[in-house]
C-alpha positions as CSV (number, residue, x, y, z in Angstrom):
1,M,-35.6,47.1,-2.0
2,A,-35.5,43.6,-3.4
3,E,-37.8,44.5,-6.2
4,W,-35.7,47.6,-7.0
5,L,-32.4,45.6,-7.2
6,V,-33.9,42.9,-9.4
7,T,-35.4,45.4,-11.8
8,T,-32.3,47.6,-12.0
9,L,-29.6,44.8,-12.3
10,G,-31.5,42.3,-14.2
11,Y,-32.4,43.6,-17.8
12,S,-33.8,46.9,-16.5
13,S,-35.0,49.6,-18.8
14,G,-31.6,51.4,-18.3
15,F,-29.5,48.3,-19.3
16,R,-31.9,47.6,-22.2
17,R,-31.7,51.1,-23.5
18,I,-27.9,51.1,-23.7
19,F,-27.0,47.4,-24.4
20,S,-30.3,45.9,-25.6
21,G,-28.6,44.6,-28.7
22,M,-31.6,45.4,-31.0
23,S,-29.5,45.9,-34.1
24,R,-30.8,46.8,-37.4
25,D,-30.5,43.2,-38.3
26,V,-33.3,42.4,-35.8
27,M,-35.5,45.1,-37.0
28,E,-35.0,44.5,-40.8
29,A,-35.8,40.9,-40.2
30,D,-33.9,39.3,-43.2
31,P,-35.0,35.7,-43.2
32,V,-31.8,34.6,-44.6
33,L,-29.7,36.2,-41.9
34,N,-31.9,35.0,-39.2
35,E,-32.0,31.5,-40.5
36,R,-28.2,31.5,-40.4
37,V,-28.2,32.7,-36.9
38,M,-30.6,30.1,-35.6
39,R,-28.7,27.4,-37.3
40,E,-25.4,28.4,-35.9
41,S,-27.0,28.7,-32.4
42,E,-28.6,25.3,-32.8
43,K,-25.2,23.7,-33.7
44,R,-23.5,25.4,-30.7
45,V,-26.2,24.1,-28.1
46,Y,-27.0,20.8,-29.8
47,G,-24.1,19.7,-31.9
48,Q,-24.3,18.4,-35.4
49,A,-27.4,16.2,-34.7
50,G,-29.5,19.2,-34.0
51,L,-32.4,20.1,-31.8
52,Q,-35.0,17.4,-32.9
53,A,-32.3,14.6,-32.4
54,Y,-31.5,15.8,-29.0
55,E,-35.1,16.4,-27.8
56,A,-36.1,12.8,-29.2
57,T,-33.9,11.2,-26.5
58,E,-33.9,13.9,-23.6
59,P,-36.4,12.5,-21.0
60,T,-35.8,15.4,-18.5
61,G,-37.9,18.6,-19.1
62,L,-35.6,20.9,-17.1
63,R,-32.6,20.1,-19.3
64,R,-34.4,20.3,-22.3
65,L,-35.9,23.7,-21.6
66,A,-32.7,25.1,-20.2
67,R,-31.0,24.3,-23.5
68,R,-33.7,26.1,-25.4
69,S,-33.2,29.2,-23.2
70,L,-29.5,29.0,-23.9
71,A,-30.1,28.6,-27.7
72,Q,-32.6,31.5,-27.7
73,H,-30.0,33.8,-25.9
74,L,-27.3,32.8,-28.3
75,C,-29.6,33.9,-31.1
76,Q,-30.1,37.3,-29.5
77,Q,-26.4,37.6,-28.9
78,A,-25.5,37.0,-32.4
79,L,-28.1,39.6,-33.6
80,I,-26.2,42.2,-31.8
81,G,-23.5,42.1,-34.4
82,S,-20.9,43.7,-32.3
83,A,-18.2,41.7,-30.4
84,M,-17.4,44.7,-28.3
85,I,-20.9,45.2,-27.0
86,N,-21.2,41.7,-26.4
87,W,-18.2,41.5,-24.2
88,V,-19.2,44.9,-22.5
89,R,-22.6,43.3,-21.6
90,R,-20.9,40.2,-20.5
91,V,-18.7,42.1,-17.9
92,L,-21.5,44.3,-16.7
93,F,-24.0,41.6,-16.2
94,G,-21.1,39.6,-14.5
95,L,-20.8,42.3,-12.1
96,A,-24.5,42.7,-11.5
97,F,-24.8,39.0,-11.0
98,L,-23.0,39.0,-7.7
99,P,-25.3,41.4,-5.9
100,L,-28.3,39.5,-7.5
101,A,-27.0,36.2,-6.3
102,A,-26.6,37.7,-2.8
103,L,-30.1,39.1,-2.8
104,F,-31.3,35.6,-4.0
105,V,-29.7,34.0,-0.9
106,L,-30.5,36.7,1.6
107,T,-34.3,37.0,0.8
108,T,-34.5,33.1,1.1
109,L,-32.6,33.0,4.5
110,W,-34.6,35.9,6.0
111,G,-37.7,33.6,5.3
112,H,-40.1,36.6,5.0
113,T,-43.7,35.8,4.9
114,L,-45.5,36.3,1.6
115,P,-49.1,37.3,2.0
116,V,-51.4,35.0,0.1
117,D,-54.3,36.0,-2.0
118,G,-57.2,33.8,-1.3
119,S,-59.1,34.0,-4.5
120,R,-57.1,31.3,-6.5
121,P,-57.9,32.3,-10.1
122,D,-57.6,29.8,-12.8
123,V,-55.2,32.2,-14.8
124,V,-52.8,35.1,-13.9
125,V,-51.9,37.3,-16.7
126,F,-48.8,39.5,-16.4
127,F,-50.2,42.8,-17.6
128,W,-47.9,45.6,-17.4
129,Y,-49.0,47.8,-20.2
130,E,-52.6,49.0,-20.6
131,R,-52.4,48.8,-24.4
132,L,-52.2,45.0,-24.1
133,Y,-55.8,44.9,-22.8
134,K,-57.1,44.7,-26.3
135,F,-55.6,41.3,-26.6
136,V,-56.9,39.9,-23.2
137,G,-60.7,39.3,-22.8
138,D,-63.4,37.0,-21.6
139,R,-63.4,35.1,-25.0
140,V,-59.6,34.4,-24.7
141,F,-60.1,32.8,-21.3
142,E,-63.7,31.7,-21.7
143,G,-65.2,30.0,-18.6
144,Q,-62.2,30.7,-16.6
145,T,-61.3,33.3,-13.8
146,Y,-58.4,35.4,-14.5
147,I,-56.4,38.1,-12.7
148,L,-54.5,40.9,-14.6
149,Y,-51.2,41.2,-12.7
150,Q,-49.9,44.8,-13.0
151,E,-47.2,44.9,-10.3
152,K,-43.5,44.0,-10.5
153,R,-42.9,42.5,-7.2
154,V,-40.5,39.6,-6.5
155,Y,-40.3,36.5,-4.3
156,F,-37.5,34.0,-3.7
157,G,-38.1,31.0,-1.6
158,L,-36.1,27.8,-1.1
159,R,-38.1,26.3,-4.2
160,E,-36.9,29.2,-6.3
161,I,-33.3,29.0,-5.4
162,G,-33.2,25.3,-5.8
163,F,-34.7,25.6,-9.3
164,F,-32.0,28.2,-10.1
165,L,-29.2,25.8,-9.0
166,R,-30.7,22.8,-10.8
167,A,-31.2,24.8,-14.0
168,I,-27.5,25.8,-14.1
169,A,-26.6,22.2,-13.2
170,S,-28.8,20.9,-16.1
171,C,-27.1,23.2,-18.6
172,P,-23.7,24.3,-17.3
173,G,-23.0,26.4,-20.4
174,M,-25.3,29.1,-19.0
175,V,-22.5,30.0,-16.5
176,W,-20.6,31.7,-19.4
177,H,-23.5,33.9,-20.1
178,P,-24.1,36.2,-17.0
179,D,-26.7,38.3,-18.8
180,L,-28.9,35.1,-19.4
181,L,-28.5,34.4,-15.7
182,C,-29.5,37.9,-14.5
183,N,-32.4,37.6,-16.8
184,L,-33.4,34.2,-15.2
185,V,-33.1,35.6,-11.7
186,R,-35.3,38.6,-12.6
187,W,-38.2,36.5,-14.0
188,L,-37.7,33.7,-11.4
189,G,-38.6,36.5,-8.8
190,Y,-41.5,37.8,-10.6
191,Y,-42.8,34.2,-11.3
192,G,-42.1,33.2,-7.8
193,Y,-44.2,36.1,-6.5
194,V,-47.2,35.5,-8.9
195,T,-47.4,31.7,-8.2
196,C,-46.9,32.0,-4.5
197,H,-49.2,35.0,-3.8
198,Y,-52.1,34.2,-6.2
199,R,-51.7,30.4,-6.4
200,P,-53.3,30.1,-9.7
201,Q,-54.9,26.8,-10.5
202,K,-54.2,26.2,-14.2
203,A,-51.8,28.5,-16.0
204,V,-49.7,31.8,-16.1
205,V,-49.9,33.9,-19.2
206,H,-47.4,36.5,-20.6
207,F,-46.6,38.3,-23.7
208,F,-42.8,37.6,-23.7
209,E,-41.7,35.1,-26.2
210,S,-38.6,37.3,-27.0
211,T,-37.3,36.9,-23.3
212,S,-34.4,34.4,-23.3
213,S,-35.6,32.8,-20.0
214,S,-39.0,32.1,-21.1
215,S,-38.4,28.4,-21.7
216,L,-37.0,28.1,-18.2
217,M,-40.0,29.7,-16.8
218,T,-42.1,27.0,-18.6
219,A,-40.0,24.4,-16.8
220,Y,-40.5,26.3,-13.3
221,L,-44.3,26.3,-13.7
222,H,-44.4,22.6,-14.7
223,E,-42.7,21.8,-11.4
224,K,-45.8,23.6,-9.8
225,G,-48.3,21.7,-12.1
226,L,-49.1,24.9,-14.1
227,Q,-49.1,25.7,-17.8
228,H,-47.2,28.4,-19.5
229,I,-49.1,30.4,-22.1
230,D,-47.9,33.0,-24.6
231,L,-50.1,35.6,-26.3
232,Q,-49.0,37.3,-29.4
233,H,-49.0,41.0,-28.8
234,G,-47.5,42.6,-31.7
235,E,-46.1,42.2,-35.3
236,V,-44.4,38.9,-35.6
237,L,-41.1,39.2,-37.9
238,F,-38.7,36.8,-39.3
239,T,-36.3,37.3,-36.6
240,A,-34.4,34.8,-34.5
241,A,-34.9,37.0,-31.2
242,A,-37.7,34.6,-30.2
243,A,-36.2,31.4,-31.7
244,F,-36.2,28.0,-29.7
245,C,-38.9,29.4,-27.0
246,E,-41.2,26.9,-25.6
247,F,-44.6,27.6,-24.0
248,D,-47.4,25.0,-23.5
249,E,-49.5,27.2,-25.8
250,F,-48.6,30.0,-28.1
251,R,-51.9,31.7,-29.1
252,V,-51.2,33.6,-32.3
253,W,-53.3,35.8,-34.5
254,G,-53.3,34.0,-37.9
255,E,-51.8,31.3,-40.1
256,D,-48.8,33.5,-41.1
257,S,-47.9,34.0,-37.3
258,R,-48.1,30.1,-36.9
259,R,-45.7,29.6,-39.8
260,I,-43.2,32.2,-38.3
261,F,-43.2,30.6,-35.0
262,Q,-42.6,27.1,-36.5
263,W,-39.8,28.4,-38.7
264,R,-38.2,29.6,-35.3
265,R,-38.0,26.2,-34.0
266,C,-41.0,26.5,-31.4
267,P,-42.9,23.4,-31.0
268,P,-45.5,23.3,-33.8
269,Q,-47.9,21.2,-31.7
270,N,-48.2,24.1,-29.2
271,I,-49.1,26.8,-31.6
272,K,-52.8,27.5,-31.7
273,L,-54.6,29.9,-33.9
274,S,-56.9,32.0,-31.7
275,G,-57.3,35.4,-33.1
276,T,-58.2,38.2,-30.8
277,P,-61.4,39.8,-29.6
278,Y,-60.0,43.2,-30.5
279,H,-59.5,42.3,-34.1
280,R,-62.9,40.7,-34.5
281,E,-64.3,44.1,-33.0
282,L,-62.2,46.2,-35.5
283,F,-63.6,44.2,-38.4
284,G,-67.2,44.3,-37.2
285,T,-67.6,47.9,-35.9
286,V,-64.9,50.1,-37.5
287,R,-64.3,48.7,-41.0
288,N,-67.4,50.1,-42.6
289,Q,-67.4,53.3,-40.6
290,R,-67.0,56.5,-42.6
291,Q,-66.4,54.9,-45.8
292,P,-65.0,56.1,-48.2
293,R,-62.6,57.5,-45.6
294,P,-61.6,61.2,-45.7
295,R,-58.1,62.1,-47.2
296,R,-56.0,61.4,-44.1
297,L,-52.5,59.7,-43.8
298,L,-51.6,58.1,-40.5
299,I,-47.9,57.5,-40.2
300,I,-46.9,55.0,-37.5
301,D,-43.6,56.5,-36.4
302,P,-40.8,53.7,-37.0
303,F,-38.8,55.0,-33.9
304,M,-36.5,52.0,-33.9
305,Y,-34.8,53.2,-37.0
306,E,-32.3,55.7,-35.5
307,D,-30.4,56.2,-38.8
308,G,-33.3,55.4,-41.1
309,K,-32.4,57.8,-43.8
310,T,-33.5,55.4,-46.5
311,H,-36.9,54.9,-44.7
312,Y,-37.4,58.6,-44.3
313,A,-36.7,59.3,-47.9
314,M,-39.4,56.8,-49.0
315,I,-41.8,58.4,-46.6
316,R,-40.9,61.8,-48.2
317,N,-41.6,60.3,-51.6
318,V,-45.1,59.1,-50.5
319,L,-45.8,62.7,-49.1
320,R,-44.9,64.2,-52.4
321,Q,-47.6,62.4,-54.0
322,L,-50.2,64.2,-51.9
323,D,-51.7,67.7,-52.2
324,S,-53.2,70.2,-49.6
325,E,-56.4,68.2,-49.3
326,W,-54.7,65.6,-47.4
327,E,-54.3,65.7,-43.5
328,V,-51.0,63.9,-42.3
329,C,-50.6,62.9,-38.7
330,V,-47.8,61.0,-37.0
331,R,-48.7,58.6,-34.2
332,R,-45.8,57.7,-32.0
333,H,-44.9,54.3,-30.8
334,P,-45.9,53.9,-26.9
335,S,-42.2,53.4,-26.3
336,E,-41.2,56.7,-28.0
337,V,-39.7,59.0,-25.3
338,R,-38.1,61.9,-27.4
339,K,-39.7,65.3,-27.2
340,T,-39.3,66.0,-30.8
341,L,-38.7,63.8,-33.8
342,A,-35.9,65.1,-36.0
343,W,-37.2,63.4,-39.2
344,M,-40.6,65.0,-38.8
345,E,-39.1,68.4,-38.3
346,Q,-37.0,67.9,-41.6
347,M,-40.2,67.0,-43.4
348,N,-42.0,70.1,-42.2
349,S,-39.1,72.3,-43.5
350,D,-38.8,70.6,-46.8
351,M,-39.8,73.2,-49.5
352,A,-41.2,70.7,-51.9
353,L,-43.8,69.5,-49.2
354,T,-44.4,73.0,-48.0
355,Q,-45.3,74.1,-51.4
356,R,-47.8,71.3,-51.7
357,G,-49.3,72.4,-48.5
358,I,-48.3,69.3,-46.6
359,H,-47.7,69.7,-42.9
360,L,-47.0,66.8,-40.5
361,K,-48.6,67.1,-37.1
362,D,-48.6,64.9,-34.0
363,E,-51.6,62.9,-33.2
364,L,-52.4,63.1,-29.3
365,P,-51.8,59.7,-27.6
366,T,-55.1,60.3,-26.0
367,V,-56.8,59.2,-29.3
368,P,-57.6,55.5,-29.2
369,I,-56.0,53.6,-31.8
370,E,-59.4,52.3,-33.3
371,A,-60.7,56.0,-33.4
372,A,-57.6,57.0,-35.5
373,L,-57.9,54.2,-37.8
374,G,-61.6,54.8,-38.2
375,K,-60.9,58.2,-39.7
376,S,-57.8,57.4,-41.8
377,R,-57.8,56.6,-45.4
378,V,-54.1,55.3,-45.5
379,V,-51.8,54.2,-42.7
380,L,-48.2,54.1,-43.4
381,G,-45.4,52.4,-41.5
382,V,-42.4,50.0,-41.6
383,A,-43.2,47.1,-39.1
384,S,-46.0,47.4,-36.6
385,S,-49.0,45.6,-35.5
386,A,-50.9,48.8,-36.1
387,L,-50.6,48.2,-39.9
388,I,-52.4,44.7,-39.7
389,E,-55.0,46.4,-37.6
390,A,-55.4,49.2,-40.1
391,W,-55.9,46.5,-42.9
392,I,-58.6,44.8,-40.7
393,A,-60.3,48.2,-39.8
394,G,-60.7,49.1,-43.5
395,C,-57.7,51.3,-44.3
396,K,-55.4,51.1,-47.1
397,V,-52.0,50.3,-45.9
398,I,-48.4,51.3,-47.1
399,H,-45.5,49.2,-45.9
400,I,-42.1,50.9,-46.1
401,A,-39.4,48.6,-47.0
402,G,-37.2,47.4,-44.0
403,G,-39.6,45.2,-42.2
404,P,-40.8,41.9,-43.3
405,C,-39.4,41.0,-46.8
406,P,-41.9,41.7,-49.7
407,G,-42.7,38.0,-50.4
408,A,-43.6,37.3,-46.9
409,L,-45.5,40.3,-46.4
410,M,-47.8,40.1,-49.4
411,D,-48.3,36.4,-48.7
412,R,-49.8,37.5,-45.3
413,Y,-52.2,39.9,-47.0
414,Q,-52.7,37.4,-49.9
415,G,-52.6,40.1,-52.6
416,S,-55.1,42.4,-51.0
417,A,-55.6,45.5,-53.2
418,N,-55.6,47.5,-50.1
419,V,-51.9,47.0,-49.4
420,F,-48.8,48.5,-51.0
421,Y,-45.3,47.7,-50.6
422,C,-43.1,50.8,-50.9
423,D,-39.3,50.4,-51.7
424,E,-36.7,52.4,-53.7
425,N,-37.9,50.8,-56.9
426,C,-41.8,51.6,-56.5
427,E,-43.1,53.8,-59.3
428,D,-44.6,57.2,-58.6
429,Q,-47.7,56.4,-60.8
430,A,-48.5,53.2,-59.1
431,L,-48.1,55.0,-55.7
432,K,-50.4,57.8,-56.8
433,A,-53.1,55.5,-58.0
434,F,-53.0,53.6,-54.7
435,L,-53.4,56.8,-52.8
436,R,-56.1,58.2,-55.1
437,E,-58.8,55.4,-54.6
438,P,-60.4,54.6,-51.3
439,A,-60.1,51.2,-49.8
440,L,-61.8,48.4,-51.8
441,L,-64.2,46.6,-49.5
442,T,-65.2,43.3,-50.9
443,E,-66.5,40.1,-49.3
444,D,-63.2,38.5,-50.5
445,E,-61.5,40.8,-47.8
446,R,-63.3,38.8,-45.0
447,R,-61.8,35.6,-46.1
448,L,-58.4,37.2,-46.2
449,V,-58.6,38.5,-42.5
450,N,-57.9,35.0,-41.0
451,H,-57.6,36.4,-37.5
452,V,-61.4,37.0,-37.7
453,T,-62.6,33.9,-39.5
454,A,-60.6,31.6,-37.2
455,I,-62.7,32.8,-34.3
456,D,-66.0,32.7,-36.3
457,K,-65.4,29.0,-37.0
458,Q,-64.9,28.1,-33.4
């Protein structure tokens, strides 16, 4: 019952679906807009002097980290872009906070006994989605014992309720943001269970830098003598949604990701370039398979663009450069829940495409992503970690405008001949030429894949 209430009332999937605040500004990741959002949030929390001046004189870890959580929450709130939705969220989460607070107190007073796992691993990894396994492996935690925690159970003890009250006392401004408080209660319950049940000896690992209470969880773990580690798990965009968060370690894929985290006001000394075993495997085993690849275009469904007429118009333009020798498949994002995709049906009824023998079909989710990449010549999408993986795996990549800005994007790939940026101004002849030739696999590409060379140098 306690687990159900925490999940339902504290940023549950239902609340997130309706009031997540994931506006187009977040998805389009305009660096100028996001820089302004971060600057304004920093001023509200830290005053004119700013973050660095405050943290240079603030000796108390909890006070410092609580303010980072508030600043991150203000960034996410600003990115919603709707005052009405912000107030609706505030009211709803304000109402939800009362039963959550009652739950918090009651479960503590009941004094229920929590069963303790006797294994005492070095590390516990929050592992709620199987697709994240490719970013966790023995090389990531070499020489350490670890447990992949897949449940969503909560535990509140006197230590947790004491931490909650001290967190509010250290940053009273959080009281005006019940959605942040609900988020804190939820994650405090999860972390309370993990630390008390498994009793890890060194660290807790998560993939949630975009969660507003992540810095507070760092403070909570410090009080238990543990480290807090974040693993990059997807595309890192120039968005303020993960600004100001602090972990003891951010393990990121490449130099570009490190630069983005620093720009977000995350502590630069904590950002470590680690790469992933999965990317190393892609480069070593998939990259040279079936080259030159058959004429197959894989579209990574940009499901987050509900009104993405511009994006789909550009996708249509790409398809019009193909002929009947091409196979076109659509791979849905794991979070996609719709039975049918309206834009896909529209493409399949487009006479210009039909006459060219172009037909889009769903790729079954049972096909592993590495297998899908290994038989695709071109992978197309807006903003997805699968696009980076496609490049590493020896595919040509088309980025549809709407994700990272062109300058940041091409800087990441360092001018690779296998990457094409498609916007409303791209020329059909250039696009045709890009589609016509297979991937150019040169030794220079190995240097460009910094996710791999970083590991090789260790």
